[in-house]
Structure formats: structure tokens, C-alpha cells
C-alpha positions, -999 to +999 in steps of 0.1 A: +228-674+272+255-648+287+252-634+324+270-602+316+258-571+329+244-545+305+270-521+295+264-491+317+245-470+287+222-493+283+217-497+319+207-463+324+182-466+290+168-492+310+167-476+342+148-449+325+125-469+308+116-484+345+114-451+358+087-437+331+067-469+332+061-465+370+054-427+366+030-439+339+012-460+360+012-434+388-002-407+365-032-438+351-038-444+390-042-407+400-062-393+369-098-378+382-082-384+422-074-348+443-037-352+451-025-347+486+007-335+487+023-304+504+017-274+486+041-246+494+016-210+485+047-186+491+058-206+456+033-213+442+024-171+441+052-165+422+045-165+389+012-143+399+031-118+418+056-115+395+034-109+364+020-079+380-017-089+366-040-057+365-078-078+365-073-101+396-092-113+424-081-095+455-067-108+483-095-102+507-120-123+486-090-149+481-097-153+515-131-154+523-137-177+496-111-207+508-100-204+470-066-216+482-086-253+497-103-250+461-068-245+445-054-276+461-089-294+447-082-288+413-045-288+413-036-320+395-004-305+379+029-326+373+051-298+373+060-269+394+051-248+362+018-260+360+013-251+396+021-216+389+001-208+361-028-230+373-027-205+406-023-175+378-052-180+358-073-183+387-065-155+405-064-131+375-101-138+366-123-123+339-109-142+311-122-132+276-146-155+258-123-163+231-100-177+254-118-191+278-137-212+248-101-221+243-097-235+275-132-258+276-117-270+245-085-279+258-096-297+287-120-315+266-091-326+244-069-337+273-099-355+292-106-380+258-070-381+243-053-402+270-022-407+248-019-367+245-020-359+278+000-390+294+029-381+272+025-346+279+021-356+318+055-377+318+075-346+300+060-321+323+068-341+354+110-330+341+098-295+355+099-305+391+136-296+398+153-279+429+146-243+420+120-246+397+098-225+417+120-198+411+124-198+372+095-170+372+106-142+389+140-145+371+121-146+343+096-118+347+124-094+362+147-109+386+177-115+365+212-101+384+224-069+369+251-066+350+286-055+363+298-020+354+332-037+347+322-065+322+344-057+296+373-058+321+364-094+327+368-100+293+399-084+288+416-099+318+400-134+304+421-128+268+447-117+287+458-147+308+453-167+277+474-149+255+504-147+283+500-181+291+504-188+256+534-165+254+550-178+276+560-208+252+577-181+231+593-155+263+596-173+295+598-140+317+559-138+305+552-167+335+551-130+358+523-114+345+510-149+342+508-150+380+498-116+382+466-122+359+460-157+380+457-136+409+433-112+393+413-139+379+407-160+410+402-127+430+371-122+406+360-153+407+360-159+447+339-123+442+322-115+417+318-158+408+303-162+442+276-138+440+260-151+405+270-188+419+229-189+433+216-181+400+230-211+383+202-231+399+174-208+382+199-208+349+197-246+355+160-245+358+158-226+324+179-254+304+152-277+320+123-256+307+139-252+275+145-292+272+112-297+280+093-276+256+118-287+225+107-321+235+069-313+235+072-292+205+078-324+188+046-342+198+021-345+168-009-324+171-038-336+160-057-307+177-035-278+166-033-270+204-016-228+199+006-240+230+022-268+207+025-243+176+039-214+195+070-241+211+077-252+173+083-218+163+103-210+192+123-245+183+157-228+168+154-199+198+149-229+222+179-249+208+207-215+206+198-206+244+208-248+251+235-247+238+245-210+259+236-218+290+250-257+288+279-251+301+267-230+329+245-254+345+266-291+337+270-314+362+305-310+370+298-334+399+291-366+377+329-360+356+360-376+368+381-362+397+405-353+371+384-337+348+365-317+377+403-305+389+412-295+352+381-275+353+382-254+380+419-244+378+407-229+340+377-213+357+398-196+377+426-188+356+404-181+323+365-168+338+349-190+321+318-192+341+316-154+343+321-151+306+296-173+299+271-163+327+272-128+310+271-135+276+240-160+288+222-131+306+226-109+277+204-132+254+180-132+280+174-109+291+170-098+248+149-127+245+130-127+277+092-117+265+097-149+244+112-174+274+080-164+295+060-177+264+071-212+265+071-207+302+034-199+300+026-223+271+039-251+292+025-241+322-010-240+304-009-273+293-006-288+325-032-269+339-059-278+312-047-312+322-053-307+358-085-292+352-097-321+328-087-346+357-107-325+384-137-325+361-131-361+356-139-362+391-171-342+395-206-358+398-225-324+377-206-297+361-216-274+329-200-247+309-217-219+320-235-190+296-218-157+308-236-127+299-232-086+294-264-080+320-275-084+359-285-116+355-277-148+376-295-180+372-284-211+383-298-247+388-278-273+412-251-253+422-229-268+447-199-261+470-167-279+457-153-284+488-182-299+509-184-335+507-222-350+493-234-308+491-266-299+487-272-279+454-296-250+451-313-230+427-311-193+422-323-168+399-319-133+402-324-103+375-316-066+381-322-076+420-298-089+448-307-115+473-313-109+509-313-146+523-321-152+563-317-182+582-301-191+620-265-199+622-251-231+607-283-231+579-261-226+547-263-189+544-227-181+544-215-215+526-240-206+500-230-170+493-195-188+491-209-209+467-218-185+442-188-162+442-165-202+440-183-206+410-180-170+393-146-174+396-142-204+382-169-195+351-146-166+343-114-183+349-115-220+335-151-218+321-163-243+345-195-243+371-199-265+396-240-268+384-264-284+367-272-254+343-259-217+347-260-182+334-237-159+354-229-118+346-194-110+333-188-097+368-156-085+394-161-111+425-159-089+462-164-102+496-169-092+532-176-123+546-140-134+573-142-101+589-121-099+617-105-074+649-073-061+636-059-057+669-027-052+660-036-023+639-059-009+668-090-011+644-122-027+661-145-053+642-176-030+632-152-001+619-130-030+599-163-036+585-171-003+575-136+007+562-142-026+537-181-022+525-169+014+519-149+007+492-178-011+481-200+018+480-173+035+459-169+016+429-202+032+412-215+028+378-189+033+358-164+006+359-169-031+353-200-048+373-194-063+406-211-095+424-207-085+460-211-107+488-219-100+524-221-118+552-245-103+581-236-068+572-229-044+605-232-071+629-210-055+653-231-025+662-267-023+682-301-035+666-315-002+654-285+015+638-275-016+622-311-024+604-310+018+593-275+016+579-275-019+561-309-014+547-289+023+536-261+007+521-275-023+507-304-004+489-273+022+474-253-013+461-284-030+444-281+001+423-258-008+402-241-044+415-254-081+419-257-078+460-256-112+481-260-107+514-270-129+544-289-112+573-307-124+606-328-092+608-359-096+596-368-064+591-345-057+565-366-080+542-393-058+548-372-029+547-356-042+514-384-063+496-386-037+461-347-042+454-340-076+468-355-110+459-358-128+494-343-163+501-340-177+531-324-216+550-341-229+576-338-254+607-359-275+615-376-298+646-384-330+644-393-358+667-375-337+692-340-334+669-331-301+655-307-302+626-307-281+588-319-297+552-293-271+538-320-263+507-324-231+499-361-214+503-379-182+481-394-159+504-388-145+540-380-162+566-411-175+588-402-198+613-387-194+652-373-221+662-344-208+683-367-210+717-371-247+705-336-252+703-333-237+738-364-260+751-342-293+739-312-280+751-323-290+785-331-247+796-356-244+824-393-239+811-397-208+829-370-196+811-385-209+773-421-194+785-404-158+792-388-164+759-423-170+739-438-140+757-408-111+753-407-128+714-449-124+711-447-090+723-419-081+701-433-096+669-441-063+647-482-062+643-500-065+611-507-028+597 
């Protein structure tokens, strides 16, 4: 038996096979589990921002609901392309019923068909290369402008070749050859250097096309529309790969003499410049098809990521989305809270006013509703046992802060934000509005009066979930809001919460008990009890 090493080509095949095997083992190990990875959201957002989607979750609501963290929990993509498309799907919102049904179907297919899923993941992994993040802006309008003297560059290249051939017959032609060489070197050093940064983006497009060509060859047992679209684009993909081949060739891997030869030929005949201009033309012409290829690959990766996510969930459902002001959920829970307590909620043509002490779960609950509304309308997914949800835009006013750099007070910032909600009106789409402790930055009497007026106005046309500490609001809004509350508990001298939502107005008064448990002097707590009794509204 020979001990001779394998030929180089065979070694490369073996090495590639070993890499694929290790990657496959990793993919299988990570299935159904969150991925701890560094995420640059500035780069992940690029596709969404360049796509200029019209219906999207606004930045304020996205931040209020900690949707970057929710995205990270769902993100099990294998490619930058998949990350960008998944983020875009979550931000765009209000997907139609046909698209939602298809996304749910694909999630189920890719969860059950491990063979197809793993083959896709191994191919999509190839898209994780330097510069892949910038393919989206390049395709969606970031391609460089064609120079005004492009015709001259072509003429100079042709003239250089002609003069070089002519020197074999007329020795004096060496003079124009040298002149043209100097001009071409100057062009290569100026325009050639300007376009050089785009070669990385073009190389990533070439990789994208290569992966698309391989994905299109996979058997399509489930009639996935992405595979059908990629097969239809096969001639375009093949043609573009040929045109981009020279630009993205790894010349550092060539022999030194070949590199030297290509370098001089490129300077003399402007090969890179001419091929770049030719490629730029066809990329502009086929821009919409290229974006379609990008989205097809990215959406497959996104569907696999969501399938992995739901495989690790204790409970989830496919929500029923309705066109009315109805919100009815059973066992809904927050995706980011470990061992989260699940809760019900039932609203029809009414808002919900949720009272209770700090840390009891009020704010977390309205965030839970908001997050699940977004997941329902983008991924056809709800973290609940059962859910009937309205098709609605989610807006929130939760994480409000003083904007000192803008000279805005806390209260004024809130007034401006809530004013936007009051101007939504009945003519546009339905909104679910989440407000945490409305107008808490002003005095009690005006806060209650203003809050009651604004909430009543909003509840006429929208679904409003508002938290409050003001028990007076419960009496003022009982005809348009359903009353809910979270309670604190003092059991055997221990203060705590069970995080279960209860129907009806809040009745408990444990704040003074908490003072006593915290070691406040008895004379203080007794005085607090006496004053509370005086301030308590009397029946009738």
C-alpha cells in the first residue's frame, strides 16, 4: 500500500469534504437552539433601509419592544443574506394572508425535512464572506455611476492593442504605444483605483450567483417558490457569472509570473476597467432580477431560522388574523423572559386599562402583546396556546426619556408622541397602541384628566392597551376600557409577585406594608395608613 500523498486536487476535495462534514455536525448540533454570535445591526439593517419599505414597524416601537433582542433570539440563519432578509421581514409587518400562509408552510416543511434543510444550510453558509453585507445596498441602488468618458477608455484600449500589433510591421509605432501606455497607466491609477472597492461587492454578487445556481439544482419535492424562481433565473445566473469571473478572480492564488503578466496587461489594455463597465451595464439592466435572487436565498435561510426557533419553543400557535377590533389570546408569553408566566386577554371593540404596582408585570405584558402582534403579522407565529389577533399596525410609547440634547422635557416628549396617536383617525389602518403610564410627568389632577380624555379619544377608533397607577382612571374609563390588573402579595412577611393578570380594577394596597417590611418606623407607616384612609374615595 503506497504512502505517497494524494495529488493536490484530491487533497482539496478531501479537505472540502472534511469542512462540509464538520459544518454539517455543527448545523445538527445547533438545531433548535439560540446562536450566541456577534451581530452588527448597522450591517444587518442595510437591506431593510435600502429597500425603502412603506409599511414597517417604526424605530420608536421597535426599540420599545426590544425587537433587536427578539430578532437575535430567532436568528439562526447561516448567511448574512438570510440575516438581512429575516430582519426586513420582521420590520416590514402587515404581510398579506397568502404570504403568511406560505411562510408558515415553509417553516413546517423545513422543520420536518432535515435532508433538504441541511443541504440548503451548507450551501447558504458560503454567503458568509467579507463584503457580503454590502451586496444589498449595491443591488438596491448603490452601483457606481458610469464615467462620462467611458467611450474613450474603450477607444484607448483598442488603440493600444492595434498599435502594439502594428509595431511588428512598423518599428516607429513603438512611440504611440509608449504614449498610450502612459495614458492607460494614468487611467488605471485614477479611475481604476476608484472602482477597486466595488470589486469586493461584485465578488460577493458572484458568490451569491454561484450559491443560487447550486440551490436551483436541489430537488423540489415541496414546490417551494424560491427554488422555482431560481431555476427560471438559471440562464441569467450563468451569464452573469461568466461576465464577473475576470473581475472577481483571486489573482493572489496565481503563480507570481502570471500575476506579473496580468498586472502589466491590465495597465496597458485596461482590462479591469472595461470588464467593470461591461458588468456594470448588465448589472443595472438586471437589477430587479438580482434583487429577486437575493431575496429568494435570504427568505429560504430566514424560514430555516424560524423553523429552528419554533422547534425549541414550549408552546406556539398559528394565529387567526381578523379585520375587526378583536384581540383574544390564551397562554400568551414573552419570548425573552426565561420561564415566562403566560396570561390570557380578551378584548372586543374595547381597550385594556392595566393597573398594578411597579415590577408586577404591567409593562412586560403590553410588550408581550406588541411583540406577538408583530410576529403574527410577519412570521405567522404567536407564542401562545391560542390567538385571535387583529390585522393592525403596532405603535407604542413605553421607553420615553428626557431629550436633553434637543431641549425637550420628559413630559413634552410624551405629549408630542401621544399626539401622533390622536391624529391617526378612523380612515387609515387599525392600530394597536401600547402606552405605559400615560402622562406620568405631570401633577395628579391634570394627569388623570388629560389621560382620561386622550385614552377615551383613542379608544373610539383604535385598540389601546395602557398601564396606570391611577385608580381614578378605572372609574372614568370603565365604559370604553376593560379593566385588568397585576397584584403584589405579602405572604408570611415576604413581598413578591405572581405575574398573573387578573380581571377587574386593582384593589390591593400593599405599598404601605412594603414600607413596614423594609424597616420603616411604625409611626411613619401608621401615619401613612391614616392619610390613605382620608384620601380614599368614599362611595356615593
